[in-house]
Legacy VTK file of the C-alpha trace (Angstrom):
# vtk DataFile Version 3.0
C-alpha trace
ASCII
DATASET POLYDATA
POINTS 91 float
24.666 29.481 -11.107
22.549 31.738 -13.379
20.624 29.285 -15.487
18.929 29.803 -19.133
15.325 29.762 -19.285
14.006 28.191 -22.548
11.188 30.320 -24.873
7.693 29.566 -25.203
7.795 26.936 -28.308
10.821 25.224 -26.860
10.398 21.280 -28.218
11.871 20.662 -24.923
8.576 22.071 -22.889
6.396 19.716 -25.334
8.229 16.264 -24.378
7.146 14.291 -21.685
9.766 14.418 -19.021
12.274 11.337 -17.593
11.930 10.440 -14.404
15.101 10.594 -11.744
15.462 9.392 -8.512
18.891 10.398 -6.031
21.871 8.839 -8.712
21.450 11.747 -11.326
23.898 13.610 -12.092
24.993 16.478 -9.231
20.695 16.549 -8.655
21.998 18.372 -5.901
24.304 21.213 -7.804
21.656 21.597 -9.888
18.488 21.780 -7.420
20.798 24.727 -6.042
21.581 26.300 -9.639
17.313 26.258 -10.181
16.741 27.796 -6.985
19.415 31.102 -7.864
18.076 30.749 -11.128
13.938 31.111 -9.728
15.082 33.600 -7.421
16.825 35.725 -10.186
13.998 35.225 -11.891
11.662 36.378 -8.782
10.234 33.774 -9.121
7.684 31.665 -6.797
8.470 28.022 -9.088
10.592 26.539 -11.470
10.333 23.243 -13.219
13.422 21.505 -15.450
12.275 21.592 -18.695
11.711 24.895 -17.511
15.983 24.915 -17.671
15.874 22.567 -21.159
15.975 19.521 -19.067
13.476 16.968 -19.524
12.805 15.714 -15.782
10.363 15.632 -13.800
12.075 18.094 -10.923
10.736 21.428 -9.599
10.800 23.024 -6.598
8.324 25.840 -5.288
9.367 28.604 -2.560
5.298 30.007 -1.866
6.385 32.470 0.627
5.908 35.409 -1.190
2.252 34.984 -0.979
2.340 34.336 2.810
1.943 38.654 2.935
-1.193 38.129 1.008
-3.650 40.547 4.312
-6.588 38.395 2.202
-5.042 34.673 3.603
-5.931 33.375 7.279
-3.780 33.631 10.125
-2.875 29.645 9.740
-2.980 30.422 5.812
-0.054 32.561 5.894
1.590 30.350 8.957
1.118 27.097 6.021
3.121 29.536 3.248
5.496 31.198 4.829
7.283 27.680 5.663
6.255 26.213 2.038
9.570 25.820 0.323
9.462 22.060 -1.551
11.697 20.655 -4.052
9.540 17.393 -6.044
11.139 14.760 -7.784
9.452 12.566 -10.101
5.333 13.953 -8.240
2.554 11.600 -8.832
-0.828 14.338 -9.127
LINES 1 92
91 0 1 2 3 4 5 6 7 8 9 10 11 12 13 14 15 16 17 18 19 20 21 22 23 24 25 26 27 28 29 30 31 32 33 34 35 36 37 38 39 40 41 42 43 44 45 46 47 48 49 50 51 52 53 54 55 56 57 58 59 60 61 62 63 64 65 66 67 68 69 70 71 72 73 74 75 76 77 78 79 80 81 82 83 84 85 86 87 88 89 90
């Protein structure tokens, strides 16, 4: 299901997101819906707050960048398979 993406200025985008765990309700369904939403918007990443959920979850699919001729073959190989879901990331 394609989810609505909130606009700049929405209060959820200013909230500190809550940590979640594997028991988060319908987590797999949420991730599937977020992927569908991201691809429908021609995006390469989507965070839960962008769909109105103040939780620490985001996903990335960097494979479109693998077509950049300015990158080395090694970089393109890494990007081709860089499709990840991050839950409670720490940077």
